[in-house]
All heavy atoms as a GROMACS GRO file, in nm:
protein
  609
    1MET      N    1   0.197  -5.732  -0.674
    1MET     CA    2   0.200  -5.603  -0.620
    1MET      C    3   0.351  -5.562  -0.606
    1MET      O    4   0.435  -5.644  -0.559
    1MET     CB    5   0.133  -5.596  -0.478
    1MET     CG    6   0.147  -5.458  -0.411
    1MET     SD    7   0.092  -5.457  -0.248
    1MET     CE    8  -0.083  -5.396  -0.275
    2TYR      N    9   0.382  -5.437  -0.654
    2TYR     CA   10   0.520  -5.383  -0.661
    2TYR      C   11   0.552  -5.323  -0.528
    2TYR      O   12   0.469  -5.245  -0.473
    2TYR     CB   13   0.542  -5.292  -0.768
    2TYR     CG   14   0.675  -5.222  -0.765
    2TYR    CD1   15   0.791  -5.291  -0.800
    2TYR    CD2   16   0.685  -5.091  -0.733
    2TYR    CE1   17   0.912  -5.238  -0.787
    2TYR    CE2   18   0.810  -5.029  -0.724
    2TYR     CZ   19   0.924  -5.104  -0.757
    2TYR     OH   20   1.046  -5.041  -0.750
    3HIS      N   21   0.662  -5.364  -0.464
    3HIS     CA   22   0.714  -5.300  -0.347
    3HIS      C   23   0.848  -5.234  -0.367
    3HIS      O   24   0.943  -5.308  -0.401
    3HIS     CB   25   0.724  -5.399  -0.227
    3HIS     CG   26   0.597  -5.457  -0.185
    3HIS    ND1   27   0.502  -5.392  -0.106
    3HIS    CD2   28   0.543  -5.581  -0.218
    3HIS    CE1   29   0.398  -5.474  -0.092
    3HIS    NE2   30   0.418  -5.584  -0.151
    4PRO      N   31   0.854  -5.104  -0.367
    4PRO     CA   32   0.979  -5.036  -0.396
    4PRO      C   33   1.091  -5.078  -0.295
    4PRO      O   34   1.065  -5.098  -0.181
    4PRO     CB   35   0.952  -4.889  -0.396
    4PRO     CG   36   0.830  -4.877  -0.308
    4PRO     CD   37   0.755  -5.010  -0.326
    5MET      N   38   1.211  -5.078  -0.343
    5MET     CA   39   1.328  -5.109  -0.255
    5MET      C   40   1.378  -4.980  -0.200
    5MET      O   41   1.374  -4.877  -0.264
    5MET     CB   42   1.438  -5.181  -0.339
    5MET     CG   43   1.405  -5.316  -0.399
    5MET     SD   44   1.374  -5.442  -0.272
    5MET     CE   45   1.532  -5.451  -0.206
    6LEU      N   46   1.433  -4.991  -0.078
    6LEU     CA   47   1.489  -4.872  -0.020
    6LEU      C   48   1.636  -4.864  -0.067
    6LEU      O   49   1.722  -4.926  -0.012
    6LEU     CB   50   1.484  -4.883   0.138
    6LEU     CG   51   1.544  -4.770   0.212
    6LEU    CD1   52   1.465  -4.634   0.181
    6LEU    CD2   53   1.528  -4.791   0.357
    7ASP      N   54   1.650  -4.791  -0.174
    7ASP     CA   55   1.791  -4.786  -0.231
    7ASP      C   56   1.872  -4.676  -0.175
    7ASP      O   57   1.829  -4.589  -0.112
    7ASP     CB   58   1.787  -4.765  -0.383
    7ASP     CG   59   1.719  -4.629  -0.418
    7ASP    OD1   60   1.599  -4.616  -0.408
    7ASP    OD2   61   1.799  -4.539  -0.464
    8ALA      N   62   2.005  -4.704  -0.170
    8ALA     CA   63   2.096  -4.616  -0.109
    8ALA      C   64   2.095  -4.466  -0.164
    8ALA      O   65   2.119  -4.372  -0.095
    8ALA     CB   66   2.238  -4.671  -0.118
    9VAL      N   67   2.070  -4.458  -0.293
    9VAL     CA   68   2.069  -4.322  -0.358
    9VAL      C   69   1.953  -4.240  -0.297
    9VAL      O   70   1.970  -4.124  -0.269
    9VAL     CB   71   2.052  -4.336  -0.511
    9VAL    CG1   72   2.024  -4.204  -0.572
    9VAL    CG2   73   2.174  -4.407  -0.568
   10THR      N   74   1.836  -4.304  -0.281
   10THR     CA   75   1.724  -4.222  -0.225
   10THR      C   76   1.750  -4.184  -0.083
   10THR      O   77   1.725  -4.071  -0.035
   10THR     CB   78   1.592  -4.309  -0.231
   10THR    OG1   79   1.571  -4.342  -0.372
   10THR    CG2   80   1.474  -4.232  -0.181
   11VAL      N   81   1.809  -4.278  -0.004
   11VAL     CA   82   1.841  -4.243   0.135
   11VAL      C   83   1.931  -4.125   0.142
   11VAL      O   84   1.922  -4.028   0.212
   11VAL     CB   85   1.902  -4.368   0.210
   11VAL    CG1   86   1.955  -4.330   0.347
   11VAL    CG2   87   1.802  -4.478   0.219
   12GLY      N   88   2.044  -4.134   0.056
   12GLY     CA   89   2.140  -4.023   0.054
   12GLY      C   90   2.083  -3.898   0.009
   12GLY      O   91   2.113  -3.783   0.062
   13LYS      N   92   1.995  -3.902  -0.096
   13LYS     CA   93   1.931  -3.778  -0.140
   13LYS      C   94   1.843  -3.708  -0.033
   13LYS      O   95   1.856  -3.587  -0.018
   13LYS     CB   96   1.837  -3.815  -0.257
   13LYS     CG   97   1.757  -3.703  -0.321
   13LYS     CD   98   1.677  -3.761  -0.442
   13LYS     CE   99   1.560  -3.662  -0.471
   13LYS     NZ  100   1.474  -3.718  -0.575
   14VAL      N  101   1.770  -3.791   0.042
   14VAL     CA  102   1.688  -3.730   0.148
   14VAL      C  103   1.771  -3.676   0.266
   14VAL      O  104   1.745  -3.561   0.308
   14VAL     CB  105   1.585  -3.835   0.199
   14VAL    CG1  106   1.518  -3.787   0.322
   14VAL    CG2  107   1.490  -3.867   0.099
   15ILE      N  108   1.875  -3.747   0.305
   15ILE     CA  109   1.959  -3.690   0.412
   15ILE      C  110   2.034  -3.566   0.362
   15ILE      O  111   2.034  -3.463   0.432
   15ILE     CB  112   2.066  -3.801   0.447
   15ILE    CG1  113   1.995  -3.910   0.527
   15ILE    CG2  114   2.177  -3.738   0.536
   15ILE    CD1  115   2.079  -4.033   0.560
   16SER      N  116   2.078  -3.565   0.238
   16SER     CA  117   2.148  -3.443   0.192
   16SER      C  118   2.050  -3.331   0.183
   16SER      O  119   2.086  -3.222   0.220
   16SER     CB  120   2.198  -3.477   0.055
   16SER     OG  121   2.255  -3.362  -0.013
   17SER      N  122   1.930  -3.352   0.142
   17SER     CA  123   1.830  -3.245   0.132
   17SER      C  124   1.807  -3.188   0.264
   17SER      O  125   1.803  -3.066   0.281
   17SER     CB  126   1.700  -3.306   0.068
   17SER     OG  127   1.599  -3.212   0.077
   18PHE      N  128   1.783  -3.273   0.372
   18PHE     CA  129   1.768  -3.216   0.505
   18PHE      C  130   1.886  -3.139   0.552
   18PHE      O  131   1.870  -3.028   0.616
   18PHE     CB  132   1.730  -3.326   0.605
   18PHE     CG  133   1.580  -3.363   0.603
   18PHE    CD1  134   1.548  -3.492   0.559
   18PHE    CD2  135   1.486  -3.280   0.652
   18PHE    CE1  136   1.411  -3.535   0.560
   18PHE    CE2  137   1.351  -3.316   0.648
   18PHE     CZ  138   1.316  -3.437   0.610
   19ARG      N  139   1.999  -3.187   0.526
   19ARG     CA  140   2.126  -3.118   0.568
   19ARG      C  141   2.134  -2.983   0.503
   19ARG      O  142   2.166  -2.887   0.573
   19ARG     CB  143   2.251  -3.207   0.533
   19ARG     CG  144   2.378  -3.132   0.565
   19ARG     CD  145   2.502  -3.219   0.526
   19ARG     NE  146   2.512  -3.240   0.381
   19ARG     CZ  147   2.548  -3.158   0.288
   19ARG    NH1  148   2.584  -3.026   0.329
   19ARG    NH2  149   2.559  -3.192   0.159
   20LYS      N  150   2.112  -2.974   0.374
   20LYS     CA  151   2.119  -2.852   0.303
   20LYS      C  152   2.007  -2.748   0.353
   20LYS      O  153   2.038  -2.630   0.365
   20LYS     CB  154   2.106  -2.872   0.157
   20LYS     CG  155   2.230  -2.939   0.092
   20LYS     CD  156   2.210  -2.979  -0.042
   20LYS     CE  157   2.335  -3.045  -0.098
   20LYS     NZ  158   2.325  -3.098  -0.230
   21GLN      N  159   1.886  -2.803   0.380
   21GLN     CA  160   1.783  -2.714   0.439
   21GLN      C  161   1.828  -2.650   0.568
   21GLN      O  162   1.796  -2.538   0.597
   21GLN     CB  163   1.650  -2.796   0.458
   21GLN     CG  164   1.575  -2.831   0.333
   21GLN     CD  165   1.460  -2.914   0.372
   21GLN    OE1  166   1.412  -2.936   0.486
   21GLN    NE2  167   1.401  -2.988   0.264
   22LYS      N  168   1.900  -2.725   0.642
   22LYS     CA  169   1.954  -2.679   0.777
   22LYS      C  170   2.080  -2.587   0.761
   22LYS      O  171   2.117  -2.525   0.855
   22LYS     CB  172   1.985  -2.793   0.871
   22LYS     CG  173   1.872  -2.883   0.901
   22LYS     CD  174   1.787  -2.831   1.023
   22LYS     CE  175   1.680  -2.931   1.061
   22LYS     NZ  176   1.620  -2.887   1.188
   23GLY      N  177   2.130  -2.579   0.640
   23GLY     CA  178   2.251  -2.498   0.615
   23GLY      C  179   2.372  -2.555   0.687
   23GLY      O  180   2.457  -2.473   0.734
   24ILE      N  181   2.386  -2.680   0.690
   24ILE     CA  182   2.494  -2.743   0.756
   24ILE      C  183   2.587  -2.810   0.651
   24ILE      O  184   2.534  -2.881   0.565
   24ILE     CB  185   2.452  -2.855   0.861
   24ILE    CG1  186   2.353  -2.785   0.971
   24ILE    CG2  187   2.566  -2.922   0.928
   24ILE    CD1  188   2.288  -2.883   1.054
   25SER      N  189   2.719  -2.803   0.674
   25SER     CA  190   2.812  -2.867   0.584
   25SER      C  191   2.824  -3.016   0.612
   25SER      O  192   2.791  -3.053   0.732
   25SER     CB  193   2.951  -2.799   0.588
   25SER     OG  194   3.007  -2.825   0.708
   26GLN      N  195   2.880  -3.095   0.524
   26GLN     CA  196   2.905  -3.235   0.554
   26GLN      C  197   3.002  -3.247   0.676
   26GLN      O  198   2.986  -3.330   0.760
   26GLN     CB  199   2.959  -3.313   0.438
   26GLN     CG  200   2.848  -3.343   0.329
   26GLN     CD  201   2.916  -3.423   0.221
   26GLN    OE1  202   3.039  -3.428   0.202
   26GLN    NE2  203   2.827  -3.492   0.140
   27GLU      N  204   3.097  -3.161   0.669
   27GLU     CA  205   3.194  -3.165   0.780
   27GLU      C  206   3.138  -3.143   0.918
   27GLU      O  207   3.164  -3.219   1.016
   27GLU     CB  208   3.309  -3.071   0.751
   27GLU     CG  209   3.422  -3.084   0.847
   27GLU     CD  210   3.549  -3.024   0.809
   27GLU    OE1  211   3.564  -2.990   0.686
   27GLU    OE2  212   3.644  -2.992   0.886
   28VAL      N  213   3.046  -3.042   0.924
   28VAL     CA  214   2.984  -3.014   1.053
   28VAL      C  215   2.888  -3.117   1.091
   28VAL      O  216   2.891  -3.169   1.203
   28VAL     CB  217   2.910  -2.882   1.045
   28VAL    CG1  218   2.818  -2.848   1.166
   28VAL    CG2  219   3.015  -2.758   1.028
   29LEU      N  220   2.810  -3.174   1.004
   29LEU     CA  221   2.711  -3.275   1.032
   29LEU      C  222   2.783  -3.406   1.068
   29LEU      O  223   2.738  -3.466   1.168
   29LEU     CB  224   2.625  -3.306   0.911
   29LEU     CG  225   2.518  -3.412   0.936
   29LEU    CD1  226   2.427  -3.388   1.052
   29LEU    CD2  227   2.432  -3.439   0.803
   30SER      N  228   2.886  -3.439   0.997
   30SER     CA  229   2.960  -3.564   1.041
   30SER      C  230   3.018  -3.554   1.176
   30SER      O  231   3.018  -3.645   1.254
   30SER     CB  232   3.067  -3.599   0.939
   30SER     OG  233   3.169  -3.499   0.935
   31GLY      N  234   3.066  -3.429   1.217
   31GLY     CA  235   3.120  -3.412   1.349
   31GLY      C  236   3.005  -3.420   1.456
   31GLY      O  237   3.024  -3.482   1.564
   32LEU      N  238   2.893  -3.358   1.427
   32LEU     CA  239   2.787  -3.372   1.520
   32LEU      C  240   2.726  -3.506   1.537
   32LEU      O  241   2.682  -3.547   1.648
   32LEU     CB  242   2.672  -3.268   1.478
   32LEU     CG  243   2.687  -3.124   1.481
   32LEU    CD1  244   2.584  -3.048   1.414
   32LEU    CD2  245   2.714  -3.072   1.628
   33ALA      N  246   2.730  -3.581   1.429
   33ALA     CA  247   2.682  -3.722   1.433
   33ALA      C  248   2.791  -3.823   1.476
   33ALA      O  249   2.761  -3.941   1.490
   33ALA     CB  250   2.633  -3.762   1.295
   34ASP      N  251   2.916  -3.772   1.493
   34ASP     CA  252   3.020  -3.855   1.533
   34ASP      C  253   3.052  -3.975   1.431
   34ASP      O  254   3.071  -4.091   1.475
   34ASP     CB  255   3.007  -3.909   1.676
   34ASP     CG  256   3.131  -3.962   1.733
   34ASP    OD1  257   3.243  -3.923   1.698
   34ASP    OD2  258   3.126  -4.062   1.823
   35ILE      N  259   3.045  -3.930   1.310
   35ILE     CA  260   3.090  -4.035   1.207
   35ILE      C  261   3.188  -3.961   1.107
   35ILE      O  262   3.207  -3.840   1.116
   35ILE     CB  263   2.964  -4.077   1.115
   35ILE    CG1  264   2.899  -3.955   1.046
   35ILE    CG2  265   2.860  -4.150   1.199
   35ILE    CD1  266   2.779  -3.997   0.947
   36GLY      N  267   3.263  -4.036   1.024
   36GLY     CA  268   3.361  -3.974   0.944
   36GLY      C  269   3.293  -3.896   0.827
   36GLY      O  270   3.185  -3.932   0.784
   37ARG      N  271   3.358  -3.782   0.786
   37ARG     CA  272   3.301  -3.706   0.680
   37ARG      C  273   3.292  -3.783   0.549
   37ARG      O  274   3.201  -3.776   0.479
   37ARG     CB  275   3.382  -3.581   0.657
   37ARG     CG  276   3.302  -3.480   0.565
   37ARG     CD  277   3.389  -3.389   0.484
   37ARG     NE  278   3.490  -3.456   0.399
   37ARG     CZ  279   3.465  -3.513   0.285
   37ARG    NH1  280   3.345  -3.515   0.232
   37ARG    NH2  281   3.559  -3.569   0.219
   38SER      N  282   3.391  -3.867   0.524
   38SER     CA  283   3.395  -3.953   0.402
   38SER      C  284   3.279  -4.057   0.411
   38SER      O  285   3.220  -4.089   0.309
   38SER     CB  286   3.525  -4.014   0.382
   38SER     OG  287   3.560  -4.105   0.487
   39HIS      N  288   3.248  -4.107   0.527
   39HIS     CA  289   3.136  -4.196   0.546
   39HIS      C  290   3.000  -4.125   0.515
   39HIS      O  291   2.918  -4.179   0.442
   39HIS     CB  292   3.136  -4.250   0.690
   39HIS     CG  293   3.034  -4.352   0.713
   39HIS    ND1  294   3.012  -4.410   0.848
   39HIS    CD2  295   2.946  -4.423   0.633
   39HIS    CE1  296   2.922  -4.497   0.832
   39HIS    NE2  297   2.871  -4.504   0.713
   40LEU      N  298   2.989  -4.001   0.571
   40LEU     CA  299   2.871  -3.926   0.535
   40LEU      C  300   2.855  -3.900   0.386
   40LEU      O  301   2.746  -3.907   0.327
   40LEU     CB  302   2.867  -3.798   0.616
   40LEU     CG  303   2.751  -3.708   0.593
   40LEU    CD1  304   2.612  -3.771   0.624
   40LEU    CD2  305   2.764  -3.574   0.666
   41SER      N  306   2.966  -3.861   0.329
   41SER     CA  307   2.971  -3.833   0.189
   41SER      C  308   2.930  -3.953   0.104
   41SER      O  309   2.853  -3.945   0.012
   41SER     CB  310   3.113  -3.787   0.140
   41SER     OG  311   3.118  -3.766   0.002
   42ALA      N  312   2.976  -4.068   0.144
   42ALA     CA  313   2.938  -4.200   0.075
   42ALA      C  314   2.792  -4.229   0.092
   42ALA      O  315   2.726  -4.281   0.000
   42ALA     CB  316   3.022  -4.314   0.127
   43ILE      N  317   2.734  -4.192   0.205
   43ILE     CA  318   2.591  -4.217   0.226
   43ILE      C  319   2.514  -4.117   0.143
   43ILE      O  320   2.418  -4.156   0.073
   43ILE     CB  321   2.556  -4.195   0.382
   43ILE    CG1  322   2.616  -4.304   0.466
   43ILE    CG2  323   2.402  -4.178   0.405
   43ILE    CD1  324   2.601  -4.284   0.614
   44GLU      N  325   2.550  -3.990   0.143
   44GLU     CA  326   2.482  -3.895   0.060
   44GLU      C  327   2.487  -3.914  -0.086
   44GLU      O  328   2.391  -3.884  -0.155
   44GLU     CB  329   2.531  -3.754   0.099
   44GLU     CG  330   2.479  -3.701   0.230
   44GLU     CD  331   2.497  -3.557   0.256
   44GLU    OE1  332   2.545  -3.483   0.158
   44GLU    OE2  333   2.472  -3.505   0.365
   45CYS      N  334   2.595  -3.972  -0.139
   45CYS     CA  335   2.597  -3.995  -0.282
   45CYS      C  336   2.545  -4.137  -0.319
   45CYS      O  337   2.543  -4.168  -0.441
   45CYS     CB  338   2.743  -3.978  -0.329
   45CYS     SG  339   2.863  -4.108  -0.291
   46GLY      N  340   2.502  -4.210  -0.219
   46GLY     CA  341   2.436  -4.333  -0.257
   46GLY      C  342   2.529  -4.455  -0.261
   46GLY      O  343   2.483  -4.561  -0.305
   47ALA      N  344   2.652  -4.436  -0.226
   47ALA     CA  345   2.746  -4.549  -0.230
   47ALA      C  346   2.732  -4.639  -0.112
   47ALA      O  347   2.769  -4.759  -0.120
   47ALA     CB  348   2.894  -4.492  -0.235
   48ARG      N  349   2.671  -4.591  -0.001
   48ARG     CA  350   2.651  -4.678   0.113
   48ARG      C  351   2.519  -4.637   0.180
   48ARG      O  352   2.474  -4.532   0.176
   48ARG     CB  353   2.764  -4.646   0.223
   48ARG     CG  354   2.902  -4.680   0.176
   48ARG     CD  355   3.002  -4.651   0.285
   48ARG     NE  356   2.991  -4.748   0.395
   48ARG     CZ  357   3.066  -4.750   0.507
   48ARG    NH1  358   3.170  -4.675   0.506
   48ARG    NH2  359   3.046  -4.850   0.591
   49LYS      N  360   2.458  -4.741   0.251
   49LYS     CA  361   2.336  -4.720   0.327
   49LYS      C  362   2.379  -4.706   0.471
   49LYS      O  363   2.471  -4.784   0.513
   49LYS     CB  364   2.238  -4.838   0.317
   49LYS     CG  365   2.159  -4.839   0.191
   49LYS     CD  366   2.056  -4.950   0.206
   49LYS     CE  367   1.993  -4.990   0.074
   49LYS     NZ  368   1.902  -5.104   0.087
   50PRO      N  369   2.330  -4.616   0.542
   50PRO     CA  370   2.359  -4.604   0.681
   50PRO      C  371   2.302  -4.725   0.766
   50PRO      O  372   2.190  -4.773   0.731
   50PRO     CB  373   2.301  -4.472   0.729
   50PRO     CG  374   2.188  -4.451   0.640
   50PRO     CD  375   2.230  -4.508   0.508
   51THR      N  376   2.372  -4.768   0.871
   51THR     CA  377   2.312  -4.862   0.963
   51THR      C  378   2.202  -4.777   1.040
   51THR      O  379   2.199  -4.662   1.034
   51THR     CB  380   2.410  -4.914   1.060
   51THR    OG1  381   2.465  -4.798   1.145
   51THR    CG2  382   2.533  -4.978   0.994
   52LEU      N  383   2.119  -4.848   1.116
   52LEU     CA  384   2.019  -4.788   1.194
   52LEU      C  385   2.083  -4.696   1.290
   52LEU      O  386   2.032  -4.582   1.318
   52LEU     CB  387   1.931  -4.892   1.264
   52LEU     CG  388   1.811  -4.841   1.341
   52LEU    CD1  389   1.715  -4.769   1.244
   52LEU    CD2  390   1.736  -4.952   1.401
   53GLU      N  391   2.197  -4.727   1.360
   53GLU     CA  392   2.262  -4.644   1.452
   53GLU      C  393   2.318  -4.527   1.387
   53GLU      O  394   2.292  -4.409   1.442
   53GLU     CB  395   2.383  -4.719   1.516
   53GLU     CG  396   2.466  -4.632   1.605
   53GLU     CD  397   2.398  -4.592   1.740
   53GLU    OE1  398   2.296  -4.662   1.783
   53GLU    OE2  399   2.430  -4.489   1.799
   54THR      N  400   2.379  -4.532   1.266
   54THR     CA  401   2.422  -4.418   1.195
   54THR      C  402   2.303  -4.328   1.155
   54THR      O  403   2.318  -4.201   1.165
   54THR     CB  404   2.512  -4.461   1.074
   54THR    OG1  405   2.622  -4.537   1.124
   54THR    CG2  406   2.555  -4.344   1.004
   55PHE      N  407   2.202  -4.388   1.112
   55PHE     CA  408   2.082  -4.310   1.072
   55PHE      C  409   2.024  -4.226   1.192
   55PHE      O  410   1.993  -4.114   1.173
   55PHE     CB  411   1.976  -4.409   1.017
   55PHE     CG  412   1.850  -4.343   0.960
   55PHE    CD1  413   1.853  -4.267   0.839
   55PHE    CD2  414   1.726  -4.350   1.030
   55PHE    CE1  415   1.742  -4.205   0.795
   55PHE    CE2  416   1.614  -4.285   0.985
   55PHE     CZ  417   1.624  -4.210   0.864
   56TYR      N  418   2.020  -4.290   1.306
   56TYR     CA  419   1.981  -4.223   1.423
   56TYR      C  420   2.070  -4.107   1.462
   56TYR      O  421   2.024  -3.993   1.496
   56TYR     CB  422   1.978  -4.328   1.547
   56TYR     CG  423   1.948  -4.255   1.672
   56TYR    CD1  424   1.811  -4.213   1.707
   56TYR    CD2  425   2.045  -4.230   1.766
   56TYR    CE1  426   1.783  -4.150   1.821
   56TYR    CE2  427   2.020  -4.169   1.887
   56TYR     CZ  428   1.885  -4.126   1.917
   56TYR     OH  429   1.856  -4.063   2.032
   57ARG      N  430   2.202  -4.130   1.453
   57ARG     CA  431   2.303  -4.018   1.483
   57ARG      C  432   2.283  -3.900   1.391
   57ARG      O  433   2.288  -3.795   1.428
   57ARG     CB  434   2.441  -4.078   1.473
   57ARG     CG  435   2.474  -4.168   1.581
   57ARG     CD  436   2.618  -4.215   1.558
   57ARG     NE  437   2.667  -4.308   1.654
   57ARG     CZ  438   2.784  -4.346   1.691
   57ARG    NH1  439   2.888  -4.295   1.615
   57ARG    NH2  440   2.816  -4.432   1.773
   58ILE      N  441   2.261  -3.931   1.262
   58ILE     CA  442   2.247  -3.825   1.159
   58ILE      C  443   2.112  -3.755   1.184
   58ILE      O  444   2.117  -3.626   1.185
   58ILE     CB  445   2.240  -3.881   1.011
   58ILE    CG1  446   2.384  -3.938   0.980
   58ILE    CG2  447   2.207  -3.784   0.912
   58ILE    CD1  448   2.391  -4.019   0.856
   59CYS      N  449   2.008  -3.819   1.210
   59CYS     CA  450   1.880  -3.751   1.238
   59CYS      C  451   1.897  -3.670   1.365
   59CYS      O  452   1.848  -3.558   1.366
   59CYS     CB  453   1.773  -3.859   1.253
   59CYS     SG  454   1.728  -3.939   1.102
   60SER      N  455   1.957  -3.723   1.468
   60SER     CA  456   1.974  -3.646   1.592
   60SER      C  457   2.053  -3.527   1.571
   60SER      O  458   2.027  -3.412   1.621
   60SER     CB  459   2.029  -3.735   1.700
   60SER     OG  460   1.952  -3.835   1.740
   61ALA      N  461   2.160  -3.535   1.490
   61ALA     CA  462   2.246  -3.422   1.461
   61ALA      C  463   2.180  -3.313   1.381
   61ALA      O  464   2.210  -3.200   1.392
   61ALA     CB  465   2.372  -3.474   1.393
   62LEU      N  466   2.085  -3.355   1.294
   62LEU     CA  467   2.000  -3.260   1.223
   62LEU      C  468   1.879  -3.210   1.305
   62LEU      O  469   1.801  -3.134   1.254
   62LEU     CB  470   1.945  -3.332   1.099
   62LEU     CG  471   2.048  -3.358   0.990
   62LEU    CD1  472   2.000  -3.441   0.881
   62LEU    CD2  473   2.105  -3.224   0.932
   63ASP      N  474   1.872  -3.253   1.432
   63ASP     CA  475   1.762  -3.216   1.515
   63ASP      C  476   1.626  -3.260   1.456
   63ASP      O  477   1.528  -3.178   1.451
   63ASP     CB  478   1.769  -3.068   1.551
   63ASP     CG  479   1.676  -3.027   1.672
   63ASP    OD1  480   1.660  -3.115   1.758
   63ASP    OD2  481   1.632  -2.916   1.676
   64LEU      N  482   1.620  -3.377   1.399
   64LEU     CA  483   1.504  -3.433   1.342
   64LEU      C  484   1.464  -3.564   1.406
   64LEU      O  485   1.555  -3.643   1.440
   64LEU     CB  486   1.522  -3.453   1.191
   64LEU     CG  487   1.553  -3.335   1.103
   64LEU    CD1  488   1.602  -3.376   0.967
   64LEU    CD2  489   1.414  -3.250   1.091
   65LYS      N  490   1.341  -3.597   1.414
   65LYS     CA  491   1.299  -3.733   1.451
   65LYS      C  492   1.331  -3.824   1.338
   65LYS      O  493   1.312  -3.787   1.222
   65LYS     CB  494   1.146  -3.733   1.480
   65LYS     CG  495   1.119  -3.662   1.609
   65LYS     CD  496   0.962  -3.675   1.627
   65LYS     CE  497   0.922  -3.606   1.759
   65LYS     NZ  498   0.778  -3.628   1.785
   66MET      N  499   1.361  -3.945   1.365
   66MET     CA  500   1.378  -4.044   1.263
   66MET      C  501   1.255  -4.066   1.176
   66MET      O  502   1.260  -4.076   1.052
   66MET     CB  503   1.420  -4.187   1.330
   66MET     CG  504   1.556  -4.176   1.377
   66MET     SD  505   1.609  -4.332   1.469
   66MET     CE  506   1.596  -4.454   1.338
   67SER      N  507   1.139  -4.059   1.239
   67SER     CA  508   1.010  -4.074   1.170
   67SER      C  509   0.991  -3.958   1.064
   67SER      O  510   0.932  -3.990   0.960
   67SER     CB  511   0.895  -4.072   1.267
   67SER     OG  512   0.884  -3.953   1.345
   68THR      N  513   1.044  -3.841   1.093
   68THR     CA  514   1.031  -3.739   0.993
   68THR      C  515   1.102  -3.765   0.869
   68THR      O  516   1.060  -3.759   0.753
   68THR     CB  517   1.087  -3.601   1.048
   68THR    OG1  518   1.011  -3.570   1.175
   68THR    CG2  519   1.073  -3.485   0.954
   69VAL      N  520   1.226  -3.821   0.882
   69VAL     CA  521   1.310  -3.861   0.770
   69VAL      C  522   1.252  -3.977   0.698
   69VAL      O  523   1.254  -3.987   0.577
   69VAL     CB  524   1.455  -3.884   0.815
   69VAL    CG1  525   1.545  -3.916   0.692
   69VAL    CG2  526   1.511  -3.759   0.883
   70ILE      N  527   1.190  -4.081   0.773
   70ILE     CA  528   1.142  -4.196   0.717
   70ILE      C  529   1.017  -4.153   0.631
   70ILE      O  530   0.998  -4.206   0.520
   70ILE     CB  531   1.092  -4.299   0.827
   70ILE    CG1  532   1.215  -4.352   0.900
   70ILE    CG2  533   1.008  -4.406   0.767
   70ILE    CD1  534   1.306  -4.437   0.820
   71LEU      N  535   0.934  -4.058   0.682
   71LEU     CA  536   0.821  -4.018   0.601
   71LEU      C  537   0.858  -3.960   0.475
   71LEU      O  538   0.805  -3.972   0.368
   71LEU     CB  539   0.735  -3.916   0.684
   71LEU     CG  540   0.649  -3.982   0.800
   71LEU    CD1  541   0.587  -3.872   0.884
   71LEU    CD2  542   0.545  -4.074   0.744
   72LYS      N  543   0.972  -3.876   0.472
   72LYS     CA  544   1.020  -3.817   0.354
   72LYS      C  545   1.075  -3.922   0.254
   72LYS      O  546   1.057  -3.923   0.131
   72LYS     CB  547   1.128  -3.716   0.386
   72LYS     CG  548   1.187  -3.646   0.256
   72LYS     CD  549   1.085  -3.562   0.186
   72LYS     CE  550   1.142  -3.482   0.078
   72LYS     NZ  551   1.044  -3.415   0.000
   73LEU      N  552   1.143  -4.025   0.307
   73LEU     CA  553   1.188  -4.143   0.228
   73LEU      C  554   1.067  -4.217   0.165
   73LEU      O  555   1.071  -4.244   0.046
   73LEU     CB  556   1.259  -4.243   0.315
   73LEU     CG  557   1.407  -4.202   0.351
   73LEU    CD1  558   1.461  -4.296   0.461
   73LEU    CD2  559   1.492  -4.207   0.223
   74GLU      N  560   0.968  -4.234   0.241
   74GLU     CA  561   0.843  -4.299   0.185
   74GLU      C  562   0.781  -4.218   0.070
   74GLU      O  563   0.737  -4.276  -0.024
   74GLU     CB  564   0.739  -4.331   0.298
   74GLU     CG  565   0.784  -4.442   0.390
   74GLU     CD  566   0.689  -4.467   0.508
   74GLU    OE1  567   0.618  -4.367   0.546
   74GLU    OE2  568   0.691  -4.571   0.559
   75GLU      N  569   0.775  -4.086   0.096
   75GLU     CA  570   0.724  -3.997  -0.006
   75GLU      C  571   0.799  -4.005  -0.136
   75GLU      O  572   0.752  -4.013  -0.244
   75GLU     CB  573   0.733  -3.853   0.051
   75GLU     CG  574   0.673  -3.745  -0.044
   75GLU     CD  575   0.687  -3.615   0.015
   75GLU    OE1  576   0.646  -3.594   0.132
   75GLU    OE2  577   0.745  -3.521  -0.052
   76GLU      N  578   0.942  -4.005  -0.121
   76GLU     CA  579   1.029  -4.016  -0.232
   76GLU      C  580   1.011  -4.147  -0.313
   76GLU      O  581   1.013  -4.154  -0.431
   76GLU     CB  582   1.169  -4.005  -0.197
   76GLU     CG  583   1.217  -3.862  -0.153
   76GLU     CD  584   1.213  -3.759  -0.274
   76GLU    OE1  585   1.263  -3.795  -0.380
   76GLU    OE2  586   1.177  -3.648  -0.243
   77LEU      N  587   0.990  -4.257  -0.236
   77LEU     CA  588   0.981  -4.383  -0.294
   77LEU      C  589   0.837  -4.409  -0.365
   77LEU      O  590   0.835  -4.484  -0.465
   77LEU     CB  591   0.991  -4.497  -0.182
   77LEU     CG  592   1.137  -4.518  -0.133
   77LEU    CD1  593   1.130  -4.610  -0.011
   77LEU    CD2  594   1.228  -4.565  -0.235
   78SER      N  595   0.740  -4.333  -0.325
   78SER     CA  596   0.608  -4.348  -0.386
   78SER      C  597   0.598  -4.269  -0.513
   78SER      O  598   0.493  -4.283  -0.585
   78SER     CB  599   0.502  -4.303  -0.290
   78SER     OG  600   0.508  -4.162  -0.268
   79GLN      N  601   0.697  -4.181  -0.550
   79GLN     CA  602   0.695  -4.106  -0.679
   79GLN      C  603   0.736  -4.188  -0.798
   79GLN      O  604   0.807  -4.282  -0.794
   79GLN     CB  605   0.782  -3.984  -0.665
   79GLN     CG  606   0.722  -3.886  -0.556
   79GLN     CD  607   0.819  -3.763  -0.545
   79GLN    OE1  608   0.907  -3.738  -0.624
   79GLN    NE2  609   0.786  -3.685  -0.444
   0.00000   0.00000   0.00000
């Protein structure tokens, strides 16, 4: 049975999508999440995976439950 891997590109794509839906720039989101803009950029382009703490901060800054973002990640991985 095949189990898809949670790759950094998919994580970044989903976070970027939610950020754009909210109409927030990387600079604003990184400030709200208290992470560096270059760190957020690296996450969104798939160069880095966020830690659980960073993921929580990003979701909170987007005013989203972590579970909402996780469900979207699962949806993307199942395609």
